[in-house]
C-alpha distance (Angstrom), angle and dihedral (degrees) to the residues before:
residue distance angle dihedral
X1 . . .
X2 3.81 . .
X3 3.81 114.6 .
X4 3.78 90.2 -118.8
X5 3.82 121.3 11.3
X6 3.81 114.3 -130.2
X7 3.79 118.0 -99.0
X8 3.82 91.6 -132.9
X9 3.79 133.4 31.3
X10 3.79 131.0 -169.8
X11 3.79 138.9 -165.6
X12 3.80 127.5 -164.1
X13 3.79 124.7 -165.1
X14 3.81 114.3 -162.1
X15 3.77 96.3 -161.0
X16 3.78 128.4 -178.7
X17 3.81 91.6 -111.3
X18 3.80 106.9 21.5
X19 3.80 137.2 17.8
X20 3.81 113.0 -137.2
X21 3.79 132.2 -169.9
X22 3.78 128.8 -174.1
X23 3.81 124.7 -172.5
X24 3.80 121.4 -166.4
X25 3.77 135.3 -178.1
X26 3.80 113.8 -126.6
X27 3.79 118.8 -149.2
X28 3.82 123.0 164.7
X29 3.79 90.0 -20.0
X30 3.82 93.3 -52.8
X31 3.80 123.5 120.7
X32 3.79 128.3 -141.7
X33 3.80 118.9 -177.3
X34 3.81 109.3 -128.7
X35 3.80 102.6 165.8
X36 3.80 140.6 19.8
X37 3.78 127.0 -175.9
X38 3.80 127.8 -177.0
X39 3.77 132.2 175.3
X40 3.79 128.7 176.3
X41 3.79 104.3 -128.8
X42 3.83 98.9 159.1
X43 3.78 93.0 -148.0
X44 3.82 91.8 174.5
X45 3.82 90.8 61.5
X46 3.79 88.7 63.4
X47 3.80 95.3 63.6
X48 3.79 113.2 105.9
X49 3.81 126.3 -153.5
X50 3.82 90.4 -83.0
X51 3.81 91.5 49.9
X52 3.79 95.5 -108.9
X53 3.80 116.6 143.9
X54 3.81 108.0 -124.2
X55 3.81 123.6 -125.5
X56 3.82 96.0 -116.2
X57 3.82 92.2 56.2
X58 3.79 91.4 44.4
X59 3.79 90.9 53.1
X60 3.81 91.3 48.8
X61 3.81 90.5 49.6
X62 3.80 93.9 46.6
X63 3.81 91.7 50.1
X64 3.80 88.2 55.2
X65 3.82 91.9 47.8
X66 3.81 91.3 50.6
X67 3.81 87.0 58.9
X68 3.81 91.8 46.5
X69 3.78 89.0 46.7
X70 3.80 92.2 59.2
X71 3.80 87.2 64.1
X72 3.82 100.9 45.5
X73 3.81 107.0 17.7
X74 3.79 93.2 106.8
X75 3.81 97.5 42.0
X76 3.82 112.8 117.6
X77 3.84 112.4 -99.1
X78 3.79 95.4 -112.9
X79 3.82 91.6 57.0
X80 3.83 98.4 60.9
X81 3.80 134.4 66.7
X82 3.79 121.5 -174.6
X83 3.79 123.9 -180.0
X84 3.78 137.3 -177.7
X85 3.79 121.7 -149.2
X86 3.80 140.3 -171.5
X87 3.81 102.7 -19.2
X88 3.79 93.9 43.8
X89 3.80 88.7 47.8
X90 3.80 88.4 54.8
X91 3.82 105.4 36.3
X92 3.79 111.7 102.6
X93 3.80 90.9 -152.6
X94 3.82 94.5 45.6
X95 3.82 92.3 119.5
X96 3.80 92.8 60.5
X97 3.80 91.8 47.6
X98 3.81 92.5 46.8
X99 3.79 91.7 53.8
X100 3.82 90.3 58.7
X101 3.82 92.9 39.5
X102 3.80 92.3 53.9
X103 3.80 90.2 52.2
X104 3.81 89.4 53.1
X105 3.81 92.8 50.7
X106 3.82 98.8 31.6
X107 3.81 88.3 -137.6
X108 3.81 133.8 91.5
X109 3.80 119.6 -97.8
X110 3.79 118.9 -142.7
X111 3.79 123.5 -155.9
X112 3.79 111.6 -140.7
X113 3.78 130.0 -160.2
X114 3.79 122.0 -113.1
X115 3.80 90.3 -107.7
X116 3.81 91.7 51.9
X117 3.80 88.7 47.6
X118 3.81 88.7 53.8
X119 3.81 91.3 50.5
X120 3.79 92.6 51.2
X121 3.81 92.5 45.9
X122 3.78 89.9 53.9
X123 3.83 90.5 50.0
X124 3.79 89.8 51.6
X125 3.80 91.6 51.5
X126 3.81 95.3 42.5
X127 3.81 91.5 53.5
X128 3.82 95.9 45.1
X129 3.79 105.7 42.6
X130 3.76 129.3 65.9
X131 3.77 104.0 -141.7
X132 3.78 130.6 158.7
X133 3.79 92.9 -161.8
X134 3.79 113.3 126.2
X135 3.82 92.9 -149.2
X136 3.81 123.6 24.9
X137 3.77 132.0 -165.6
X138 3.81 109.0 -149.2
X139 3.80 121.4 -166.1
X140 3.81 126.3 -171.7
X141 3.81 125.0 -178.5
X142 3.78 114.7 -157.0
X143 3.77 128.9 178.3
X144 3.79 93.9 -93.3
X145 3.80 106.9 13.9
X146 3.78 141.6 30.6
X147 3.80 122.2 -143.6
X148 3.80 128.1 -152.9
X149 3.80 121.8 -169.4
X150 3.79 134.7 174.4
X151 3.78 112.5 -160.3
X152 3.77 145.1 160.0
X153 3.79 121.2 -141.0
X154 3.80 107.0 -38.7
X155 3.80 94.0 -21.0
X156 3.82 123.0 96.3
X157 3.80 106.8 -149.7
X158 3.83 105.0 179.3
X159 3.80 123.3 21.8
X160 3.78 134.9 -179.1
X161 3.79 134.0 170.7
X162 3.81 117.1 -160.7
X163 3.84 125.0 -161.2
X164 3.80 98.1 -117.1
X165 3.78 129.3 94.4
X166 3.78 141.2 163.4
X167 3.82 91.9 -93.0
X168 3.80 97.5 44.6
X169 3.82 94.2 45.1
X170 3.81 91.6 45.6
X171 3.81 90.7 50.1
X172 3.80 91.9 48.7
X173 3.80 98.1 48.0
X174 3.83 110.3 13.1
X175 3.81 104.9 27.6
X176 3.79 94.8 133.1
X177 3.80 92.4 42.9
X178 3.80 94.4 -111.4
X179 3.80 115.9 139.3
X180 3.79 131.4 -158.6
X181 3.78 137.0 158.2
X182 3.81 90.1 -115.5
X183 3.82 95.0 52.5
X184 3.79 93.1 44.3
X185 3.80 91.8 50.6
X186 3.81 89.4 48.8
X187 3.81 89.2 53.2
X188 3.82 90.6 50.0
X189 3.80 90.9 48.9
X190 3.81 89.9 49.3
X191 3.82 90.3 54.7
X192 3.81 92.7 44.6
X193 3.79 90.7 53.4
X194 3.81 90.4 52.1
X195 3.80 89.8 50.0
X196 3.81 97.3 42.0
X197 3.85 98.5 90.7
X198 3.82 89.9 54.8
X199 3.80 100.5 40.8
X200 3.78 95.4 105.0
X201 3.80 92.3 49.5
X202 3.82 95.0 54.5
X203 3.81 101.6 28.7
X204 3.83 120.1 137.7
X205 3.78 109.6 -92.8
X206 3.81 92.5 49.4
X207 3.82 92.6 76.9
X208 3.80 137.6 33.9
X209 3.81 103.2 -139.3
X210 3.82 136.2 21.8
X211 3.81 117.0 -141.8
X212 3.80 128.1 -171.4
X213 3.80 122.0 -151.6
X214 3.79 118.0 -179.9
X215 3.78 143.8 75.2
X216 3.80 91.8 -97.8
X217 3.78 92.9 54.1
X218 3.81 92.9 44.4
X219 3.80 89.9 50.3
X220 3.81 92.0 51.4
X221 3.81 90.5 47.6
X222 3.83 91.6 52.4
X223 3.80 92.4 47.9
X224 3.82 93.3 49.6
X225 3.79 91.3 48.9
X226 3.81 93.9 46.6
X227 3.82 91.8 49.4
X228 3.81 90.1 46.1
X229 3.80 88.6 -122.3
X230 3.82 90.6 126.7
X231 3.79 135.9 4.8
X232 3.79 98.1 -176.1
X233 3.80 107.9 63.0
X234 3.80 118.5 -79.5
X235 3.80 112.2 -21.4
X236 3.78 131.2 -173.2
X237 3.83 90.1 -119.9
X238 3.80 91.9 50.2
X239 3.79 91.6 49.4
X240 3.80 91.0 51.3
X241 3.83 90.1 55.4
X242 3.81 91.2 47.8
X243 3.82 91.5 49.2
X244 3.83 90.7 50.4
X245 3.80 88.5 51.7
X246 3.84 89.7 52.2
X247 3.82 90.5 48.5
X248 3.81 89.7 56.4
X249 3.81 96.2 46.2
X250 3.83 119.0 85.9
X251 3.84 98.0 -160.3
X252 3.79 137.3 18.5
X253 3.81 90.0 -118.7
X254 3.80 88.4 63.6
X255 3.82 96.1 51.7
X256 3.82 91.1 100.3
X257 3.80 95.4 -169.1
X258 3.81 117.5 168.1
X259 3.81 117.6 -126.1
X260 3.81 92.3 20.0
X261 3.81 110.9 132.2
X262 3.84 108.8 -128.7
X263 3.82 88.7 -133.9
X264 3.82 89.2 59.3
X265 3.82 93.3 49.8
X266 3.86 99.3 89.2
X267 3.84 92.3 56.5
X268 3.81 100.3 29.2
X269 3.81 98.5 95.3
X270 3.81 91.8 47.7
X271 3.81 88.3 55.5
X272 3.82 91.6 47.5
X273 3.82 89.9 53.0
X274 3.83 91.4 53.8
X275 3.81 92.8 47.1
X276 3.81 92.8 46.4
X277 3.81 91.0 49.0
X278 3.80 90.2 49.1
X279 3.81 94.0 50.0
X280 3.81 90.2 49.5
X281 3.81 97.3 43.7
X282 3.80 96.8 43.7
X283 3.81 95.9 35.1
X284 3.81 93.7 -121.8
X285 3.80 117.0 171.7
X286 3.82 101.4 179.3
X287 3.82 137.3 12.9
X288 3.81 128.2 -164.9
X289 3.81 117.8 -144.8
X290 3.81 123.4 -128.1
X291 3.81 128.2 -161.6
X292 3.82 90.2 -150.3
X293 3.79 116.9 93.1
X294 3.80 142.5 140.9
X295 3.82 98.1 -41.6
X296 3.82 92.2 50.8
X297 3.79 88.2 49.4
X298 3.80 89.2 51.6
X299 3.80 91.4 52.3
X300 3.81 92.6 51.9
X301 3.80 90.9 45.6
X302 3.80 88.5 51.6
X303 3.80 90.2 52.4
X304 3.79 88.5 56.1
X305 3.79 90.0 55.9
X306 3.80 92.7 46.9
X307 3.80 93.4 49.6
X308 3.81 96.4 42.3
X309 3.81 98.1 -101.7
X310 3.80 96.8 114.2
X311 3.80 109.3 172.8
X312 3.82 88.0 -150.3
X313 3.80 92.1 68.2
X314 3.80 91.0 51.3
X315 3.81 89.3 48.8
X316 3.81 91.8 52.8
X317 3.81 90.9 50.9
X318 3.82 91.1 50.4
X319 3.83 92.6 48.1
X320 3.81 91.3 47.5
X321 3.80 90.5 52.9
X322 3.81 92.5 46.3
X323 3.81 91.1 54.2
X324 3.82 94.5 42.1
X325 3.80 94.9 -118.4
X326 3.82 117.0 -174.4
X327 3.81 97.1 -108.9
X328 3.84 95.4 -172.1
X329 3.79 90.9 53.9
X330 3.82 90.7 48.4
X331 3.80 89.0 51.2
X332 3.82 91.7 54.6
X333 3.80 90.2 51.2
X334 3.81 92.1 49.0
X335 3.80 90.4 53.5
X336 3.80 91.3 52.4
X337 3.82 91.0 46.0
X338 3.81 88.2 55.6
X339 3.81 90.3 48.4
X340 3.82 91.2 53.5
X341 3.80 93.7 44.5
X342 3.80 91.7 51.3
X343 3.82 89.8 60.7
X344 3.79 95.0 54.3
X345 3.81 120.2 87.6
X346 3.82 116.5 -102.2
X347 3.79 92.4 -113.0
X348 3.80 95.0 50.1
X349 3.80 92.6 106.4
X350 3.79 130.2 46.5
X351 3.79 83.8 -133.4
X352 3.79 123.6 58.9
X353 3.79 119.9 -91.5
X354 3.79 92.4 -113.3
X355 3.79 92.5 59.0
X356 3.81 90.4 47.0
X357 3.79 89.9 49.1
X358 3.80 92.0 49.2
X359 3.81 94.5 55.1
X360 3.80 91.9 43.0
X361 3.81 91.4 52.4
X362 3.81 90.7 50.8
X363 3.80 89.9 47.9
X364 3.81 90.6 50.2
X365 3.80 90.5 52.4
X366 3.80 94.4 48.0
X367 3.80 106.6 31.5
X368 3.81 93.1 97.3
X369 3.79 100.4 41.3
X370 3.82 88.3 105.0
X371 3.81 88.7 70.5
X372 3.80 86.3 78.1
X373 3.82 88.8 61.9
X374 3.82 102.2 38.2
X375 3.79 134.4 -27.7
X376 3.79 93.2 -139.0
X377 3.83 110.4 84.8
X378 3.79 89.0 -6.2
X379 3.81 91.9 161.4
X380 3.82 89.2 63.8
X381 3.81 91.4 49.8
X382 3.82 89.6 49.0
X383 3.80 91.7 51.2
X384 3.81 92.7 47.6
X385 3.81 93.6 52.6
X386 3.81 91.8 46.3
X387 3.80 94.3 49.4
X388 3.81 97.2 43.1
X389 3.81 105.2 30.8
X390 3.81 127.7 98.3
X391 3.80 101.2 -102.0
X392 3.81 111.6 179.5
X393 3.80 112.2 -130.1
X394 3.80 95.2 14.1
X395 3.78 124.3 112.0
X396 3.79 122.4 -144.9
X397 3.83 88.9 -101.8
X398 3.83 91.7 50.4
X399 3.79 90.7 53.6
X400 3.82 93.6 45.5
X401 3.81 89.7 52.0
X402 3.79 94.7 47.2
X403 3.82 91.5 45.6
X404 3.81 92.0 50.8
X405 3.81 92.7 51.6
X406 3.80 91.2 49.2
X407 3.81 93.4 42.7
X408 3.82 92.7 62.7
X409 3.80 99.8 36.0
X410 3.82 89.4 109.9
X411 3.79 140.8 24.3
X412 3.83 115.7 6.8
X413 3.77 117.0 23.8
X414 3.82 92.7 -139.5
X415 3.81 108.8 -173.5
X416 3.82 91.4 -170.0
X417 3.83 87.6 75.0
X418 3.82 88.1 71.7
X419 3.81 97.9 45.6
X420 3.82 96.6 95.8
X421 3.80 96.5 47.1
X422 3.82 115.6 112.2
X423 3.79 119.6 -109.1
X424 2.96 131.0 -52.3
X425 3.80 91.4 17.1
X426 3.82 96.7 64.5
X427 3.82 84.8 65.4
X428 3.81 100.6 33.7
X429 3.82 101.1 41.4
X430 3.84 95.2 70.0
X431 3.80 88.4 57.1
X432 3.80 91.1 52.0
X433 3.81 91.4 45.9
X434 3.79 91.4 53.4
X435 3.81 91.6 52.1
X436 3.81 89.1 52.2
X437 3.83 91.5 47.2
X438 3.79 92.5 53.8
X439 3.81 92.8 45.3
X440 3.82 92.4 50.2
X441 3.80 91.5 46.0
X442 3.81 93.0 52.6
X443 3.82 89.3 55.4
X444 3.79 98.0 41.4
X445 3.82 92.9 121.9
X446 3.85 87.6 57.9
X447 3.80 91.6 -142.2
X448 3.77 119.6 145.7
X449 3.78 99.6 -114.6
X450 3.78 135.7 120.7
X451 3.78 117.7 -100.1
X452 3.82 103.9 -132.2
X453 3.75 118.8 -109.1
X454 3.78 109.2 -85.9
X455 3.78 138.5 172.9
X456 3.77 120.3 -109.0
X457 3.79 128.8 -173.9
X458 3.78 134.8 165.7
X459 3.79 119.5 -168.6
X460 3.79 116.7 170.9
X461 3.81 105.0 -52.1
X462 3.82 97.3 -17.0
X463 3.82 120.3 94.4
X464 3.79 120.8 -174.0
X465 3.80 129.8 -165.8
X466 3.82 118.3 -174.0
X467 3.81 117.4 -172.9
X468 3.82 127.7 -172.4
X469 3.80 114.1 -79.9
X470 3.78 112.0 -79.4
X471 3.81 96.8 6.9
X472 3.80 95.6 110.1
X473 3.81 90.0 49.7
X474 3.80 89.2 58.6
X475 3.83 91.1 45.7
X476 3.82 103.8 51.3
X477 3.82 94.5 160.6
X478 3.80 92.2 54.7
X479 3.78 89.5 46.3
X480 3.81 90.5 52.1
X481 3.81 91.2 47.6
X482 3.80 91.1 51.8
X483 3.81 92.0 50.2
X484 3.82 89.3 50.8
X485 3.81 89.6 48.1
X486 3.82 89.8 53.0
X487 3.81 88.1 58.6
X488 3.83 92.0 48.8
X489 3.79 91.9 50.5
X490 3.80 93.4 46.0
X491 3.81 88.6 66.7
X492 3.83 88.1 57.0
X493 3.81 91.5 50.9
X494 3.81 95.7 -101.6
X495 3.79 127.5 125.8
X496 3.82 118.4 -147.1
X497 3.79 116.6 -164.7
X498 3.81 117.9 -169.2
X499 3.79 127.4 -172.3
């Protein structure tokens, strides 16, 4: 746990339709919302046919983030979480945009997978809605993706993220604003086809209550209530009346729906098509609306990190068990990692020692999971699973970093593995990988014995290991391994001296 928790925390959701920010005061572990900001940026509309984000949309997004940045720029790093979702997962030039966006906010932005987005959405709903339902179906429509989750209490049990959102569907079927029964039905069919492989998993009868959590769903709920088409959330009957109204309207500008925000209008019908398809495919009759969503989930996830309940550590333990990792061996390596870290100066990393230690511990627990796939080249199998698996709590950047450290924990110390990592990790990750390499090497015989106290230093490109007199002579295999390691590191421009 941090020595002193921050007095304020913030979460920012860079969605494909809207950017959201929530700021909360934090007192004795309790949250109080003190600020909310939301701007419709429509990031997904800026993707061209090659999935490049155009300059006009980038400028619009950056202008919004400059405004957000005024509010949180000076918050301490551990008090802010910022994530990007569907469009930033897709955009081929996302890295260039993120570099400018991080300057505007003065905080790192993490891209999360659709499954991680679903988990966080469920957390936001579970912590903001009093519901007695044993099993809940939660639905969230973003600009570029739609998430479906079945959960119980605080635990999401089944999660899916589908590549359809209110912006993408609106652009595909209603880009010029024209409406027709044929086009609307095509949009519904499009959404049903996306949902078809998962129908059985989320079908009515497998949950007790359906809950909606997004701007699209809130907008539909407000419209149905204002038109007196429903007074109990979104109902199948109310949706039918809304769909008939859309059928009879030639253009979105003529919809004339009370309580519909004009900013929402260009993507409203695309959202209705997704909801209507979902109600039909899953046989939903009524859906309650929640104010909690992704940003609230981010805040509660951040609290876990602040108060030493980081979901990422639990995820690593679960993955290690699934792949039958030798936990005792991992524990020995973690102890040696700590021993090495303790001998480095506090300012050795651009990140704090605790963050370095955290990633090294996770790497120690997972570096051998590839053994469960194949012993040959197991480090490559380990890295692949880490980078491409669904790891709850981890962003795409977290997984890339962890995979890179594990990938080079043995054999060649290939610096090119780190080249695509975001700053400062492209510079820091090789240091972490070397600490893991040395720790693994010193426990290569896998016996449960104490490595003797030794001196370790690392100044520029020179690394020194000093063992007690005579110890290396009694450990010829370790001595041979260290000499071989010196040759591996020499290729990477590092000099390892052992005595």
